[in-house]
N, C-alpha and C positions, 0 to 999 in steps of 0.2 A: 732329467727323467728321477724319478725317485730311487735312491737304490736302498734294498734293505737285504739282511741276511739274516737266516735264523738258523742257529744249530740245535738240533736235536740230537740227545743222547739215549743210549739203550734203557729200556725202563728198569726203575731202580724196586728191589723187594726190600722192604724196611720192617722191622719187627718190634713189636710193643706188647706190653702187657696191660689187658685190660679187662678185668674179670678173669679171662682164658688169654694165651695166645693169640694174638690176631695178626694178618698179615696186611700190609699196605701195599700196594702197587702203584707206580704212579708213573703214566705216560712218557715222562721227561722230568729232569731235575735241575735244566740248565739250559737257557737261551741265550741266545747272543742276538741284537738286535741295532743296526744301523737307523738313526731318524734320519729324516730328510732335513734341509734347512728350515722348512716354513710348519714343521711339527712341534707343537708345544708339548704336546704327551703321546705316548705308544702304552702299550698293554701287552701283557704275555699271560697266556692259560696253563696252568697245570693240573691236571687229570688225575685223581686218585681213587681207586678201586678199593673196596675192602674185600680180600679174598679169604678171610677168617671165618669163623663160625660164631662169632659173637658181635653183638653190636659195639662201635668204636664213636666216641664223640670227640671232635675234634675242637679243644677248649679256644686257643686262639691263633692267630698268627702275627709275629713280630717282625718289623723291619729294622734295619740298620741304619735307615736313613730317613728323614721326615719326607724325602721327596719322592718316596715309594709308599703307596698305601695298596690295602687289600679289599677284594672283595670274597667273601666265602658262601657260596650258593647256599649249602645247609651244613651243619654241623653232625647231624646224628647219620651214622653210616650202617643199617644193618647188614648181613651176609651179602654179597654181590653186587651191593649198591655203589655207585661214584657220587663225589661231587668234584667242584671244579673251584679252584684258586687262582683269581685275577688279580694280576698284580700291575699297578697303575703308577707308572714312572710320569712326573712331571719334570720339564726340561729348566725352568726358570732360565738362570744367567750360568749354566753349566755347560764345559766344553770338555771334550775328551773321553776317554773311557771312564764309563761309570759302573763301579762292581756292586748291585745291590744284593743283599742277603734277607730270606724271609725262611724265618724259624717257625717250624709247625711243633704245636706242642697237643698232647691230648691231656685229658683229664686225669686227674690223680698222678700226673708225669713231672718231675722237676726237670728233665733234660728234654730238650727237642728232639722231637722224633726224629726229622729230617731238615737238612737247610737247602732250600730251592736258591738257586742262583739266576739272577736278572742283569744282565751284562749290557748296558747300553752306551753306542759309540755315538757321540753328538760332535758332527763336524765342525772344525776351527774353519771359519770361511775364511779370515785371515790372522795369522799371528806372528806376534814379534818375538823373538830370541836374541837376548834374553828380552824382559819386560821394564827391567830397571837397569841404568848404566849410573856409576856412582864414581865420584873421582874425593879421595881423602889427600890429604895433605901430602903423604908419602908415594900417593900415585903417578904414574908418569903424567906428564901434562901433555897429554896426546888424545888423539880420537878413539872413539870406543865402537866397535861394530854393532848392528842389530841387523838380524836376518828376518826378511819379511817371507814367511811362508802362506801362498795361497793355495786354496781346495780350487783347482782348476776346473773343476765341473761347475762350480758356481759363482768364484771371482776370476779375472783374468788380467785385471790392470789396476795400476796404483792412478787414482784420479786425482788426490791431492793430498799434502801432507802440510800440517799447521804446526806451527811450535813459535815461540817469540825470538824473532830474528835478532833483538837487539842483545840477547842473552846467549843465543846458540848461534851453531855453524852447522848444518844438516847437509851433509852431499848424499845422491844416489847413485849406486853403481849399477851396470844391468846385471841380470841374473845369469849365474853359473849352469849350464844345462848339466853339469857333473852333480849338482846340489838342489834337484829338482826345480832349476831355474829360479830359485830364491835370490829376489833382490834385497842387497846389502846396503844399510845406509850408514853412514860414517857421522857420528855426532862427538862434537867437541866445544867446550864453554869456549867463549870468547875471551873470560875473565877467570881464572883459575883461582885468583885472590878474594873472591866475592862470593859468600853464602847464596846458593840458589837451590830451588827446588821447583820443577816446572814437570810441564807432560807435552810430550810430542803424541798427534793423533794423525793416525794415517788411514785413509778414506780408498778403498777400492770398490771398483765396480765388475760387472759380469753381464751376462747375456739376459735378456729381458727386463734389465733396467735394475738387476738386484744390487744390492751395496750392503758392506760391511766396511767395519772398522777395527783398529786394532790402537792401544796405548802403548806408550812407551815412557817412563817415568824417569827423569834425570834429575839427579842430586849432586851438589857440588858443595862440598864441606872443607873450607879452607883452612 
């Protein structure tokens, strides 16, 4: 089931000077959205109303990330009228919490009138912590642990682990209930005296045939 949570904040009154003092009232200035695993983009809407006595013109909306585009329904707001700024976030290869900031500028204004916040949580279906294991000459000649954290709503089992068995030893330990059932991999080079750079790929599976993967990069610097 798609889980999505949106946080609405109290309306914000922002003042700016455009010919005369104008008051803009926003229905919300911050939104929190949780994406579903199959969604590639999500949208958020910010409605603004001109509560002043003069016409206001929105010049532009600037985003702090190329992953977020905006649509402005109309730029010129006579007194009492409203417009809507729609923010469109594209996931790409991102994971985790993405904090997007949209700055709204009026004509003849150097500083932003308001900063709108669009916080998007992208589920990491299976995540390796850490994603890099590294042995230097002064490192202990022993295995290093990697925790595999699965979002149990979507991925509930490890299907396969691929790696260079001629160069690495990888053992899997059962999940610890005290650590959200995270499975631990113990990774150890077979020869610490030889330079090595490789990748361990972990494949996970879940309900309805859903699949995901995580990668761990292993480096040996003799």
